[in-house]
C-alpha positions in Angstrom: 8.9 15.3 -77.7 8.8 16.9 -74.2 6.3 15.7 -71.6 4.5 18.5 -69.8 2.2 17.8 -66.9 0.2 19.5 -64.2 0.1 23.2 -64.9 -1.9 26.1 -63.6 -0.9 29.6 -64.8 -2.2 33.0 -65.8 -2.7 33.4 -69.5 -2.8 36.6 -71.5 -1.6 40.0 -70.3 -2.4 42.4 -67.5 -4.0 45.7 -68.6 -0.9 47.6 -67.5 1.5 45.6 -69.6 3.3 47.8 -72.1 2.4 46.8 -75.7 -0.7 45.0 -74.6 -3.5 44.5 -77.2 -7.2 44.1 -76.5 -7.2 40.5 -77.6 -4.9 39.3 -74.8 -7.5 38.7 -72.2 -6.0 37.8 -68.8 -7.4 34.6 -67.3 -6.4 31.5 -65.3 -5.9 28.2 -67.2 -5.5 24.7 -65.7 -3.8 22.1 -68.0 -5.0 19.0 -66.3 -4.2 16.4 -69.0 -0.5 15.8 -69.5 0.7 16.4 -73.1 3.7 16.1 -75.3 5.1 19.0 -77.3 7.7 18.6 -80.0 11.1 20.0 -79.3 11.4 21.6 -82.8 9.2 23.2 -85.4 8.3 20.8 -88.2 11.0 21.0 -90.9 10.9 21.0 -94.7 12.4 17.5 -94.7 9.7 16.2 -92.3 6.8 17.9 -94.1 8.0 16.6 -97.5 7.8 13.0 -96.1 4.1 13.7 -96.0 3.8 15.9 -99.1 6.8 15.4 -101.4 6.0 18.4 -103.7 6.0 21.0 -100.8 8.1 24.1 -101.4 8.6 26.7 -98.7 10.1 28.7 -101.5 12.2 31.9 -101.4 11.7 35.4 -100.0 13.5 38.2 -101.8 16.2 35.8 -103.1 16.7 34.1 -99.7 15.9 30.4 -99.5 13.3 29.1 -97.0 13.5 25.6 -98.5 16.5 23.9 -96.9 15.8 20.5 -95.2 16.3 21.7 -91.6 14.6 25.1 -92.0 11.0 25.1 -90.6 8.3 24.3 -93.1 6.4 27.5 -94.0 3.7 28.5 -96.5 1.6 25.7 -94.8 -2.0 26.6 -94.2 -3.8 25.4 -91.0 -5.7 22.7 -92.9 -2.4 21.3 -94.3 -0.8 21.4 -90.9 -3.8 19.4 -89.5 -3.6 16.9 -92.4 0.1 16.4 -91.6 -0.8 15.6 -88.0 -3.4 13.0 -89.2 -0.8 11.4 -91.5 1.7 11.2 -88.6 -0.9 9.7 -86.3 -1.7 7.0 -88.9 2.0 6.2 -89.4 2.5 5.8 -85.6 -0.7 3.8 -85.0 -2.6 6.6 -83.2 -6.2 7.8 -83.7 -6.7 10.8 -86.0 -7.1 14.0 -84.0 -8.9 15.7 -86.8 -12.0 14.5 -88.7 -13.1 15.5 -92.2 -16.3 17.5 -92.1 -17.3 18.7 -95.5 -14.3 20.3 -97.1 -12.3 20.9 -93.8 -10.7 19.1 -91.0 -12.1 19.6 -87.5 -10.6 18.7 -84.1 -12.4 15.7 -82.6 -14.5 16.2 -79.5 -13.4 15.0 -76.9 -9.8 15.4 -78.0 -8.0 12.1 -78.2 -4.3 11.1 -78.1 -3.5 11.6 -81.8 -1.0 14.1 -83.1 -2.4 17.6 -83.4 -1.4 21.3 -83.2 -1.0 22.5 -79.6 -3.8 24.4 -78.0 -3.2 28.1 -77.5 -3.0 27.5 -73.7 -0.5 24.6 -74.1 1.7 26.8 -76.3 1.6 29.8 -74.0 2.4 27.8 -70.9 5.4 26.2 -72.5 6.7 29.6 -73.8 6.2 31.3 -70.4 7.8 28.6 -68.3 11.0 29.8 -66.6 12.0 26.7 -64.7 9.7 27.0 -61.8 6.6 28.9 -62.9 5.1 30.3 -66.1 5.8 34.0 -65.8 8.1 34.9 -68.7 7.1 38.0 -70.6 9.3 37.2 -73.6 10.7 33.9 -74.8 14.0 34.6 -73.1 12.7 36.1 -69.8 11.2 39.3 -68.7 13.9 42.0 -69.3 15.1 44.1 -72.2 17.1 44.5 -74.3 16.9 41.3 -76.3 20.0 39.2 -75.2 22.5 37.7 -77.6 21.4 34.4 -79.2 18.0 34.6 -77.7 16.3 33.6 -81.0 15.7 34.4 -84.6 13.7 37.6 -85.3 13.9 40.6 -87.5 17.5 41.6 -86.7 19.6 44.3 -88.2 20.7 42.1 -91.1 17.0 41.8 -92.2 16.7 45.5 -92.9 16.2 44.8 -96.7 13.5 42.2 -95.9 11.3 44.1 -93.5 11.0 47.8 -92.7 11.2 47.4 -88.9 14.1 45.6 -87.2 15.4 45.1 -83.7 18.0 47.8 -83.2 21.4 46.5 -82.3 20.4 42.8 -82.4 22.1 40.2 -84.6 20.9 36.6 -84.7 23.1 35.3 -87.6 20.2 34.5 -90.0 18.4 36.8 -92.4 15.5 34.5 -92.9 14.6 31.2 -91.2 17.3 29.4 -89.3 17.8 25.6 -89.1 15.6 24.4 -86.2 17.5 24.1 -82.9 20.1 26.8 -83.9 19.5 28.6 -80.6 19.5 27.4 -77.0 16.5 25.5 -75.7 14.1 27.0 -73.1 13.9 25.5 -69.6 11.6 22.7 -70.9 14.0 21.7 -73.6 12.0 23.3 -76.4 13.7 25.2 -79.3 12.5 28.2 -81.2 9.3 28.6 -79.1 8.5 32.2 -79.8 11.1 32.7 -82.6 12.2 31.6 -86.0 8.6 31.3 -87.4 5.2 32.0 -85.8 3.2 28.9 -85.1 -0.3 27.6 -85.7 -2.3 26.4 -82.8 -5.3 24.1 -82.9 -7.7 26.8 -81.5 -10.1 28.8 -83.5 -9.6 32.5 -82.8 -11.8 34.3 -80.3 -11.5 37.4 -78.1 -12.4 36.1 -74.6 -14.7 38.4 -72.5 -14.0 37.1 -69.0 -12.4 38.5 -65.9 -8.8 37.7 -64.7 -10.2 35.2 -62.1 -12.0 33.1 -64.7 -10.7 29.5 -64.7 -10.8 27.2 -67.7 -9.5 23.6 -67.8 -7.7 22.2 -70.9 -9.3 24.8 -73.3 -9.2 24.2 -77.0 -11.0 27.3 -78.3 -14.5 27.7 -79.8 -16.1 25.0 -81.9 -16.9 27.3 -84.8 -15.1 30.0 -86.8 -13.0 30.6 -89.9 -9.7 31.8 -88.4 -7.2 30.1 -86.1 -4.9 31.4 -83.4 -1.3 32.1 -84.4 1.3 32.5 -81.6 4.9 33.5 -81.3 7.1 35.7 -83.5 9.3 35.0 -86.5 12.2 36.1 -88.6 10.2 39.1 -90.0 9.1 40.3 -86.5 11.0 43.5 -85.6 8.6 45.2 -83.1 9.4 44.5 -79.5 5.7 44.3 -78.3 5.2 41.5 -80.8 8.0 39.4 -79.2 5.9 39.2 -76.0 4.6 35.7 -75.3 1.1 37.0 -74.9 1.0 38.5 -78.4 -1.5 36.7 -80.6 -2.7 36.8 -84.2 -5.3 35.0 -86.3 -5.6 33.7 -89.8 -6.1 30.5 -91.9 -3.8 31.0 -94.9 -0.1 30.1 -95.5 2.6 32.7 -94.9 6.4 32.7 -95.3 7.0 33.4 -91.6 4.4 30.9 -90.3 5.0 27.2 -89.5 4.0 24.8 -86.7 5.0 22.2 -84.2 3.1 19.1 -83.0 1.5 18.0 -79.7 -0.6 15.2 -78.3 -2.1 14.1 -75.1 -0.5 11.2 -73.3 -3.8 9.5 -72.4 
């Protein structure tokens, strides 16, 4: 895991940013508590240590189920349950508590394994080596450079109706984690390969660009969770932007997760 500490950055997107959607509210975030973020997305092999019967399955005759491919078709609740299992194995407190038929993030957040907050995810994806200003996972310029990541490239034309013109990443579906160069923090596939669950419930924030929040973890109620990044089915350039965000609570073939935890 990679240690990330002491961050202040602008989250979301400016109104003038091409491709911007209304749910990308621009605001200032301070990440005061140091945290760890896993280098790789959780793989099928790792997830099957927790749940032996898990199958990521196939997509139009292409396997998503190899050991080093990221675990997909995992709902938010299952990802949170994996985090609790991992915390118990490593002698850490559970970051999620059972409330009725669902797991909920503890308040205050402890040092157990959990999904990263939306803010933690975005800072790590934006970081360019000195500040968090990247527009895309590879930088701020187009076209998409060679070996930048795994998205809907030309070879995926029979899998998805929209692909990135002229781009080839070498994989029609999910790639083994770590197949592409790491970002400046040493993190792989952040913004590519599969989209990722965060621990935050989904909300559209109604604040100004000067609003400051510290270590935010989203609202305490709601049925949907924030999904960040892009994946092997993503072929639209605006959806490759780091600021792009979705919501949901159900499993998908292009959606996985990575883990995080506070250091103290």
